[in-house]
N, C-alpha and C positions, 0 to 999 in steps of 0.2 A: 506492498498498501507507498498512497506518495506520501511522505513528511515532510509539514513545513513553516517553516518561518515568520516569524512575523519582518518587515519590512524596515523595521526599525534598526533592523543592524547594519542596516545602511547607509542607517542616516548621513555618517561621515568621509562615507566612500568619496563619491567629488574630490572633496578634497581633496582626498589625501589621493585617487585618483593620479586628477589635477599638480600634490609637490611633487611626482616622479613624470611626470610629463605627458598621460593616458589623456582620453579623455574617454570622461565619466559616460556620457551617455553609445557614444562607439561601443566602447566594452558591455552596456547595459546586453545594444545591438545584439554584439555577442554572444551572446552564451539565452539569448530568448527572453528574458528579462527585462516587465514593464513595463517605458519607461517613471509610471507615474509609481515605483519603491520609493521613485525619490525623493519623491515628495509626500507622497500618503502615511508616515509611520506603525499604522493597525492593517492594511495588506498583508493576506499571505502569502506569501510564492515558496517555490521550490525549494526545498534548504540542500537539496542534488546542484545547481542552477551559480547558488551560493557560492557552492563550494569553489562549483568552477570557475566565478568570475577571480578570486579570490588567490586558484592558481593561474588562472590568462593571466592577471592579473602582474600575478610578481614577474614569470615567466618571458611579457612583448619589455617592463620599465625596466630587467638588470635584480630590481632590487629585492630580495630574499625573505630580507624579514618585514614581508607585506601587509605578512595576515598583525605581528605584532605593534604598524605601526596602523589597520587598525585599532587594534585593541587599547594604546596609549591615547588615542587619538578622538574614543567614543564613553558614549553616558553612563551611569550605572542604570538609568532614567532608565536608555532608548529598551531596559525591561521592564516599563509598564508595569502594565498589575501588578504583574510580581517581586518589580523594583516596590510597589506603597507596603507588600506588607513585610517583607524582609527591614525595611529599615527601620521597617518597629520594631526587632526585636531587641530583646532585654540585653542574653549579652550575642556575641561571636560563634559561640556555639550552634544556638539555634536559631542565629539568620542561617547559614549555611545548613541547620537542616529542611529551616523553612523555603531555601532556593537549592533543595534540592526536593526539595517532594514537588513544589511549584515547574521545575526549571521547564516541562514536555512543553508548559503552559504558551516561552516566549518559543526555542525551536521544539517542534516535535522528531528528532531528529538524535537528541541527542540527554545524558541521563547520571546525573552527578552523585558517587560514587565514596559516602565516607566513611574511615576504619581508620580503630587506633591501633597504636602495638607500642604496651608505658607508652611507654616521655611523647613516642614522634605518633603527630596523626595524620590519613597519607588521605586529600582529596583527587580526588580519577575523575575523570572527565573522560563516560565512554558512547562510545558514536553506534548507531543506528545505517551503517548500509559501508562504504570505507573507503575508511578519515583522509581526508588529502590535508600535504603538509601545514598550507597557508589560516584554511580552516582548522586545525588541531591546533596549530601555535592566536591564533585569532582568538580560540575559545579558553585557549587556555591564562593569553596575557589580560581576556575580559576579566576571566575568574581572578587573577591577579590583583588585577587594580579592586575588584568590589570588596574583596577581604583589609584591602591598602583607602579604600573610601574606610572602613568605621575602625580599623588601626591609626589608621593614622601615620604618613609619611617612613615616616620612623619605623617603617613595619617591615620585617623580612623574613623575608623563607626559607628558612635550610634547605632549602635544594628543589629543580623541579625535573618537573624529565616527563621523555618524546621519548615516542618509539618510532620510527624516525630517524634516518642519520643527520652527523650533523651540517652545518653552514659554511661552505667553508671560508666563511669569520665570523666567529663566534661575539667577539666584540661587539654589538649592538645589544646580542641577546643575554649576559651577561649584567651590559649598563639597565640597562632595564625591571631582568628582576635584581638582580644587587644579590648572586649568590652562582653558586656556583647551580649550570644549566649541566643538566647528566645529557645524551640522546641515545638510540637506538636500546632501551631504555627496555621493557615491560606492559612496561605506566604510557600516560597522559596525563601528569596527576605533579600534583604543588601538596610536598609534604611544610607540616611547619611546627614549631611544641603545642605537646597541648595546650600545656599551661594558656597559651591564646586562646581556648574557645570560654573560658571563662569570664576576658578581658568584656568589663561591661560597656555596651555602645547607650554613649550619657542623653542623648535627642532621641532614648525612643520612646515609646508611650503603650502598654502593655494593652494597657484595655482599645487604645485606639486599635490594636494587630490584631486584636480578640475582628470584634465588628471591622477591620478586614479581608479576614482570614472566609470573615466566609460569604462576603462578600467574592473572588477571588475561587469561592469553590462553587463561585452559581457557577464560575465557567469553566471550570475543573475542564471535563471531560471535553476533547473531543468528538469530530463524526468519526466515522471508521466510513463510510459506504462511501463506491462513489458518489451515490447522488445530492448525500448529502453535504457531501463534502463542494462540488459543484454546484447547487443549493451557494454552500454559503459565499459565496467568491461572487457570483454573479448580485447577491444579497449586499457588497458590499458595491461593487462598479456600476449597477445599475442606474442609482442617481444624481454622475458623472454624464448618461446619453450615453455610455458607452461600452459594451453591456452586448460582445462577440462570435459568435465561442471561438472563433478566434485567441480576443484579449482575456477569454479565461483559461487558452489551451498554453498559454504564454506560461499563469499563471503552476500550469500541472510542469510546465517544459515537457513539454507532448504535442501530437501533429491534432488536429480536430481528429483522423479521420480515431484517434484514439478514446477521443473521448466520449464521440456517436456510442466506440463495442461501448466503453466499461455502460455506460447508461442506458443501453437495449440491454446486458447485461442485471440488471436492475430493473427493466419491465418498465421504464421514461424511456423519457431523450431529451435531448438539451430546449428543443423551442418551449415544445410543455410545463419543461421547470422556468423557463422564460418567461414563459403564458403569464407563471400561477403566481412568479413575483411582483413583473410590474403589474401585475390583477392587486394585488395587496398595494402595496408603490402607490397607486394612482391612486387606491376609497382614498386615502392619508392623505395625496396632496391633492387633491383637488377641495377635502375639505376645507383649506385652507382659500374664502375667495378670496381673498385681498391679493391670491399668489396669480398671475397671467396663465391664462389655460395651452399660451403660444411657451410657457418657458415651464409649464408642466408638460403639455407634450416632447417635447428640449432633452428636460429629465427621463421625460420615459425615449430617449431615443427614435422618436418617431422623429418625418420631417421634416413634415409637418399640424399642422395644429385638425386643417378635414381626414388625413388620413390615422391620428388617434379617437378620435368624432367615431371616426367607422368600426374603425374593435371596440374603441366601450363599448358600441350599440352592440356588435355582436357576442358581445363577452355576457353584458346582463342585459342586452332587452330593454336598454334607457337611452338617449342619449344625457350627458351629465347635465342640464339644467333639471328635468325628471326626475336624477338625480337628488340630488342637491335637494330639490322643492321637496323631497318623498319620508325621504333623511328628515328633514327641517318640517314639516308639517305631521311627523314622529317621537319627534326631538317635545314640542312645545306639546304637542298629548298627553306621553309619558313628563308631563311638568302642571301639567291641569291638573288630568289624573293624580298627582304625589297634596 
């Protein structure tokens, strides 16, 4: 099953890419990622495409530490709802446990495992699918930055482990992590002193953490079926007025034929999903009478208001004006009875 990651992971990609001589938009097109990924942080995009983007960026720029540059320019807030609940934990240990519990909400292709042996704690990153060098280094680098966010700039891990071979020059890695970096290891991980887990996070609000955690739990379950995943992407793209099967395929890093095949296996089609989501959005949009119908038509992906009007009558058996009048009368009647 295709794994997704929030497009917020590419928030700083344009500046990092440009700093090493790359055109960020050209690079996204090269791996068939939607350009909207650079503008909208909550899009769901294919993990495999992001991994390829980082790898190709390092190759074309000749910068072996590209993944670490992404981590260096990243921001803890890029984790979105996961960051909200992690930052309110009372200690470093509880923050890491919470991050491990919810990281899949941000990145479905990654897990975090925490193990303690005597006075040493190993925080390992596990990947679904083939982990590429740059994506691995960005993930470990981001985890390092996250711990440092709470511990302060003076914090240093015991050592860093990477399963891949060392780069030609290790200077940047040593400077970034401030400790020994072990390559060709059995794991991709950060090792730190167990005593660090007891560090108190002075800005935390445990009561607020409980509230936020319940909210995050509500989005904890990610869709697994292809029709549900396609529906989620359609629901995200539709308000932009640009929701075609080609654009949806970009999010899945596949072809339109692949989308059609998987949806057929689920007993549905792209047009059926698009029509259902469009109908739901249309009813919500036309409730606002101050919004011009020409604008509504554009948001729903119609070339003209007349095309939307024909579709609406065919879908609901009445005109938009008739629907609005009927809703108003029913609402007034309900208020009168109350």
